[in-house]
Backbone bond lengths (Angstrom), bond angles and torsions (degrees), N, CA, C in turn:
res aa  C-N    CA-C-N  psi(-1)  N-CA   C-N-CA  omega(-1)  CA-C   N-CA-C  phi
1 M - - - 1.442 - - 1.528 107.64 -
2 M 1.305 114.89 92.74 1.455 120.14 -179.40 1.523 109.14 -122.07
3 L 1.304 114.07 166.17 1.453 119.81 173.14 1.525 107.90 -82.12
4 P 1.327 117.93 154.22 1.463 120.24 -178.90 1.536 111.97 -60.45
5 T 1.337 115.00 150.20 1.459 120.59 175.50 1.523 108.73 -57.54
6 G 1.308 116.10 136.76 1.457 121.01 -179.37 1.517 113.81 95.73
7 T 1.326 117.17 -6.18 1.462 120.41 175.91 1.523 108.07 -70.12
8 R 1.317 115.92 134.80 1.470 120.19 179.06 1.519 109.85 -118.27
9 V 1.324 114.84 142.32 1.459 121.26 174.61 1.522 106.81 -124.11
10 L 1.306 115.90 119.12 1.459 122.29 178.39 1.519 107.44 -108.21
11 S 1.331 116.92 135.84 1.462 120.85 -178.95 1.517 110.71 -124.97
12 D 1.317 115.01 143.50 1.458 121.56 174.41 1.522 107.47 -89.35
13 P 1.331 118.36 112.64 1.465 119.67 -176.88 1.532 113.67 -62.28
14 A 1.315 117.59 -24.09 1.465 120.27 -178.53 1.524 111.52 -75.46
15 T 1.337 117.01 -36.26 1.468 119.93 -174.79 1.525 112.96 -112.31
16 G 1.329 117.42 -21.24 1.450 120.99 -175.88 1.519 112.72 84.29
17 R 1.326 116.83 -11.14 1.465 119.82 179.10 1.519 109.30 -68.05
18 G 1.327 115.85 157.24 1.450 118.44 -176.69 1.510 113.35 -142.07
19 T 1.318 113.22 175.40 1.454 122.30 176.42 1.516 107.54 -133.32
20 L 1.311 116.46 130.05 1.455 123.06 176.10 1.521 106.81 -104.26
21 I 1.332 115.68 127.62 1.461 120.97 178.54 1.523 107.23 -121.77
22 T 1.326 116.42 118.99 1.459 120.77 -178.15 1.528 110.02 -84.89
23 P 1.326 117.14 162.03 1.460 119.47 176.76 1.531 112.61 -58.83
24 G 1.328 116.80 -27.16 1.459 121.28 178.78 1.517 114.33 -83.62
25 G 1.334 116.71 -2.03 1.456 120.51 176.99 1.514 115.90 96.29
26 Q 1.341 118.35 2.44 1.465 119.37 175.07 1.530 108.31 -67.38
27 V 1.321 115.91 142.55 1.459 121.55 178.54 1.523 108.45 -123.07
28 W 1.315 115.28 127.91 1.458 122.23 178.60 1.520 108.52 -120.23
29 R 1.306 117.30 133.72 1.467 122.52 172.10 1.525 107.24 -89.00
30 L 1.321 116.41 134.87 1.458 120.85 -173.36 1.524 112.24 -123.37
31 N 1.337 116.02 140.86 1.463 119.76 171.04 1.535 107.18 -75.63
32 P 1.311 118.77 171.52 1.472 119.93 -175.85 1.526 114.67 -57.56
33 A 1.326 118.04 -39.55 1.464 119.72 179.97 1.526 110.66 -67.37
34 A 1.321 116.94 -44.34 1.460 120.56 178.93 1.527 111.01 -64.93
35 A 1.328 116.95 -37.63 1.470 120.33 178.23 1.525 110.59 -62.51
36 L 1.316 116.70 -43.58 1.464 120.77 179.85 1.529 110.91 -65.57
37 A 1.322 116.88 -44.85 1.463 120.66 -178.76 1.527 111.49 -66.13
38 T 1.324 117.47 -44.77 1.457 119.18 -178.93 1.525 111.56 -69.91
39 A 1.323 117.74 -30.31 1.469 119.99 175.37 1.531 109.73 -62.90
40 A 1.321 116.93 -41.42 1.468 120.56 177.90 1.526 110.53 -64.23
41 L 1.321 117.42 -42.00 1.463 121.13 179.45 1.529 111.45 -68.76
42 A 1.329 117.10 -40.78 1.463 120.81 -179.59 1.532 111.48 -66.55
43 A 1.319 116.52 -25.67 1.470 121.07 178.68 1.527 111.41 -81.53
44 G 1.327 116.83 5.25 1.457 120.68 178.92 1.508 113.95 96.94
45 G 1.325 116.28 6.40 1.457 120.45 -179.32 1.508 112.88 -77.98
46 T 1.304 114.29 169.73 1.456 122.30 178.44 1.526 109.96 -97.67
47 A 1.318 115.74 175.95 1.458 119.72 175.12 1.529 109.84 -61.17
48 Q 1.329 116.86 -34.81 1.471 121.00 177.13 1.527 110.77 -63.01
49 D 1.338 117.33 -40.44 1.461 121.24 177.36 1.525 110.63 -63.42
50 A 1.317 116.11 -42.05 1.465 120.65 178.62 1.524 110.34 -64.05
51 E 1.326 116.12 -41.96 1.462 120.68 178.47 1.530 110.82 -61.67
52 Q 1.312 117.16 -44.15 1.465 120.60 179.55 1.525 111.36 -63.38
53 A 1.318 117.33 -37.62 1.470 120.80 176.95 1.526 110.50 -62.82
54 L 1.331 116.69 -40.77 1.466 120.48 178.28 1.529 111.09 -66.21
55 I 1.318 116.64 -40.78 1.470 120.94 179.14 1.529 110.45 -62.17
56 R 1.330 116.73 -42.35 1.476 120.00 178.88 1.527 111.42 -65.48
57 A 1.320 116.39 -38.42 1.470 120.17 -177.03 1.523 112.54 -75.47
58 W 1.329 117.25 -34.79 1.469 121.61 -176.56 1.530 110.16 -131.15
59 P 1.335 117.43 68.84 1.464 119.98 -176.42 1.534 114.21 -64.59
60 A 1.313 117.67 -22.12 1.468 120.06 -178.44 1.529 112.63 -82.53
61 V 1.316 117.20 -13.52 1.463 120.61 -179.32 1.532 108.26 -81.43
62 P 1.324 117.94 133.18 1.466 119.89 179.80 1.532 111.86 -57.67
63 L 1.318 115.00 140.05 1.456 121.53 -178.73 1.527 111.78 -54.80
64 E 1.315 117.25 -40.17 1.457 121.04 -178.90 1.528 111.22 -60.64
65 S 1.317 116.42 -37.56 1.463 121.19 179.15 1.525 110.83 -68.13
66 L 1.337 116.59 -44.12 1.464 120.69 178.26 1.527 110.46 -62.56
67 Q 1.327 116.91 -42.47 1.460 120.76 179.98 1.530 111.02 -64.73
68 A 1.327 116.72 -41.28 1.465 120.63 179.77 1.528 110.29 -64.25
69 D 1.329 116.97 -42.05 1.461 120.64 178.27 1.529 110.58 -63.33
70 L 1.327 117.24 -43.80 1.459 121.19 179.98 1.527 110.50 -65.05
71 D 1.322 116.92 -43.30 1.465 120.64 178.14 1.531 110.82 -60.33
72 A 1.321 116.98 -41.51 1.466 120.79 179.25 1.527 110.92 -65.02
73 L 1.321 116.87 -42.27 1.462 121.01 179.04 1.523 110.42 -62.37
74 V 1.324 116.65 -49.82 1.462 120.99 -179.57 1.534 110.03 -60.68
75 G 1.313 117.12 -41.24 1.461 120.77 177.90 1.524 112.45 -60.38
76 R 1.331 116.61 -42.56 1.468 120.12 179.06 1.529 110.67 -65.53
77 L 1.336 116.45 -42.30 1.462 120.16 179.11 1.525 110.96 -64.35
78 Q 1.314 116.64 -39.17 1.470 120.67 178.04 1.529 110.67 -67.88
79 D 1.315 116.99 -44.12 1.469 121.14 -179.74 1.527 111.36 -61.13
80 A 1.337 116.48 -33.03 1.462 121.17 -179.39 1.527 112.17 -84.67
81 G 1.346 117.07 -4.20 1.452 120.62 179.84 1.519 114.04 80.72
82 V 1.331 116.23 10.64 1.459 120.58 179.32 1.520 110.77 -77.71
83 M 1.321 116.85 -30.55 1.451 122.97 -177.44 1.526 108.26 -131.08
84 A 1.327 115.97 138.76 1.465 120.03 177.96 1.519 110.57 -69.89
85 R 1.295 115.72 152.79 1.467 120.60 178.21 1.492 110.59 -80.60
């Protein structure tokens, strides 16, 4: 489950917020967690890689919460046709 080739994720180092730009020109504004997860996916990583990145960034957040957030993000990207199911 990866993002299409050519997908770019830009992040603001000061805030952690990001922007996802698809090869088709869709633009998504991302909160810091979504920016980190989509950066991992855009780099060719798996959902597991994205989850591990979130765990490293927010170790105090319960795993179930991080997983639910990641599942919701992936679901939205899939529903919008940005990511294959």
